[in-house]
N, C-alpha and C positions, 0 to 999 in steps of 0.2 A: 340581369339581376338588379334589384333595387332595394332601398331601405326606406321605411316609412314609420314615423313615430305617431302612435295612436294614444289618445286620451279616452279611457273608458270611465264614464262619469255616472255617479249615483247621487240622488238627493231625494227628499221625501215628496214625491209627486202627489199633487192634490187636485181638488176641483177648482182651485184659485189660479186662473190663468196668469194673472199679474205676478203672483208669487212664483209660479213655475218659471216664468220668463226671467225673473230676477235671478233665480238659481242657475238657469241655463247660461245667461250672459256672464254671471260671475265665474262659473266653471269654465266657460269658453276662454275667458281672459286668463284664468289660472293655467289652463292647458297651453295657451299660446306662450305665456311666460316660461313654461317648462319645456318649450321646444316642440310641442305637438303640431303636426300638420293637419290633424283631423280630430274633432271632439265628437264622441259618440254617446248618446243618451238613451234612457229606457223607453219602453213602450208607453205611449200616451204622455210623454214627458211634458209637452207644452199644453195639451188640451185637458189632461187628466184622463183616467181610464174609466169608461162607463161601466156601471154595475159594481164597481169597487170604490173609486174615489167619489163618484156621484151616482145617483140612482138611475137616471136616464137622460137622453138628450132633449127632453121636453123643456122648452124655454131656454135652450143653450144659446149663449151669446156668440154667434159665428162672426159677427163684425169684430168683436174684441180679439177672437182667435186669429182672424186675418191680419189685424194690426200687429199682434204679437209676432206672427210669422214674418211679417215685413221687417220688424225691428231685429229679429234674430238674423235675418239675411243681411241686413245692413251691418250688424255687429261682426258677422263673418267677413264681410268686405273690409271693414276697418282693421280687423286683426290679421287678415290675410290667411285665414285657416278655413278648412272645410268643416262642415257640421252635418252630422247624421242624427236626426231627432225624431222621436215618436210624436204623433199627433193624430187628430181625427181629420178626415177630409170629407167635406160636405158634398152630397150628391143632389140631384134635382128632385123636385116634387116631394113625394112621400117615401122615397127610397132612403134606407138607412145609410149613414156615412160609412166610409172605409176606415179601418184601423190601419194607419199608415206610418211609414218612415219617409221623411223628406230629406233629400240629399241636396245640400246647399254648397256651392263651390266657394273657393277662396275669393272669387270675384263678387260674391253676394247674390248669385243666381241659383234658383231651384233648377237643377239639371236632371233630376229623376225623382220618382216617387214609387216606393214599394207599398203595395196593399196586401195586408195579411191574407194569405190564401186559405189556410185552415183555421177558421174561427171555431172555438169550442162551442158545444151546445148540442141539443137534440135535433133530429131531422126536421121537426116542425118549427124550429127556430124560436122556441119559447124560452130557452135557458142559455146561460153562458154568453159568450160573445155574440152569437147569432141573434140573441134577443135585442142587440143594440147596433150591430154592424153588418154590412154587406161584405161578403168575401171578395178578394181580388182574383185576378185571372192571369197574371203575368209574372215573369221573372224580371229582376232589375239588376243590371250590372253596369259598371262605369269604371273609369281608370283615374287613379290619383298617383302622380309621380311614377308612372310606369308599372304600378301594381293594380291588377284587375280585382275589383271589389264587388261584393254582392250583399243582399239584405234579406233577412228573415225576421219574423216576430214570434216570440214566445211559443205557443202551441204548435207552430210549424215544426218544432224540434221532434215531434212524435212521428214525423213522416220523412224518413231518410232518403226517400226518392228525390226530395227537393235538393238536398246536399249533393246527391250524385249528379243531378242534372246541372247544377251550378259548376261542379267540377268539370263536366264535359264542356262547359262554356268557358273554361280557362280561369275561373275565379280562384284567386289565391288567398284572399282575405275576406272573411264574412263578418258583417256587422249584424249580430243577432241580438235584438233588444227584447227585454223581458219586463214583466210587471208581476212579480210574485211577492206581494207585500200587502200591508194594511189588513193583516189577519189578527183577529182577537186571540188573546191567550186561551180563552175557552174553546175556540174553534181549533186551535193547534192541539190542545189536550184531547179533543174528540177525535182528531185525525190520528194522533199517536195511538190512542186506544183501539181504533179500527184497524190500524196496521199491525198491531200486536206488540205490546211493550217488550215482550221477550226477544224481539228481533232487533231492537234498537242498537245493541252493541255490534250487530252484524251489518248494519247499514248506517255507517257514520255520516251524519249530516248535521248542520247547525240546529235544525228544528225537528228532525225526524218526521218529515211530511213527504207526501208524494213529490212535490216540486223540489224540496230540499234534497231528496235522494236522487231523483231521476234527471233533473235538468242539468246539474253540473256533470253527472256521469255521461249523459248523452252528448254534451259538448266535447268531452274528452274523446269519446268514441268517434264523433263526426270529424274531429280534427285528425285523428290517427288514421281513420279509414279513407279519408279523402285528401289527406295531406294539405290541410287548409288551416290557416291562422284564424282564430275566432275571438272577437271582442264581445263580452257578455255583460252589459250593464243591467242593473235591476233597480227598482225603486227602493229607497232606504226607509220608507214610511213604516213605523212600527205596527205590527211585527213584520219585518222583512224576513223571508224564508231562507235567503242566502245573500251573501255579499257579492258585488260585482267582481269579475275576474277576467283573466286573459289566458288563452290557451295557444301554445305553439303548434306548428303544423305536425309535430310528431306526437301530439296528445299530452304534452307536459304543460301543466299550469305554471305560468311564469310570474304571476302576481295576483293578489287578492286584497280587496279593501276590507274594512270592518263592517260587520252587519249592523244595520240600524243607524249608521253614521254617514253623513254626506261626505263625499270625497272624490278625488280624481286619481286614477291609476294610469301611469305612463308606461307604455310598452313599445318596444322596437320590433318591427317586422323587417327581417333581413332575409330576402329570398336567396341570397348567395350562400347561406349556411347549409352545409350538407347534413341534413337531419335524417334520422332513421325513417325509412319508408318501405315497409315490407310488402306493400301491395302495388308498388309502382309498375311492375311488369305486366300486371293482370287487370288493373282497375278499369282501364279503358275498354278492354274486351268484355269484362263483366257488365259494364254499363250498356254495351251494345248487344248483350244477350248471350254471350259465350260464357257459360257459367261453370268453367273449370279452368285449371292451369295446365300447362304442358300440352302434349299431343295424345289424343285418344287412339286406341288400337282396336282392331276387330279380332276378338278372341272368344271362342265358345266358352271357355272357363270364366270369362268376364260376363258373358251374356246370361249364363245360368246362375241365378242368385239363390238357388235352393241347395247347392252342394258345397261340400267343404273342399 
């Protein structure tokens, strides 16, 4: 059993790499002062998020991003904390970059990189993430102070198979970075109208949008169904669709920041806590393909599904 203090960080991510780096370093320092062992940042936190914070990667300054990444790693080393941060990862030739999370150790070394596996968009790769990014093909897991960690990015939340596989790999703490922000009030109003204003009271969310409703709900579900702690940072650029939060392994949200306001949320992961876990006995069997609990029996009254 182990304890790990996590800083879930949000700030207004932008196309300005230098400004992003200043925010990241400042919040890393604050996280360290508040006793965190790891600081976790949103999707695209260092590079900005293509298609939202900037139009495309045409003319993108990869040298500046590389220098900023090096400065971040050195800041991790000086502070003696781990950092998990969103950024873009350049590929060769004409290949689109990955949408990634870099994992930087407290020694200032990049020890892992997760590349967003499910990029949003159409099959022809003309819209959404796929218009700008190449999807990844691997799971990423590592250990901090005895706790097994994993990484996912935003739209990956729509695919619970990823969480189930991470659970099979022993992951206890998920760093799931999001960028659901920089949305105009006009766009939010249009989304609300499309969803149906009459249902707003039945779907409580900060902005009553698809991300505002489904993303936090999905994190609650993922935590409870996989018995996994989840850190959920988001960009705070206006309008942010929800504020960064942290979910305990039993699905209980233990902390939340203010929407549209930069901040650092400190949470403690304590794997020795005996939290409610209703699926513990059957989760591994279900992941292996045994889709029932208990023991099946052979009985003609079970086999005949047309009689009372």
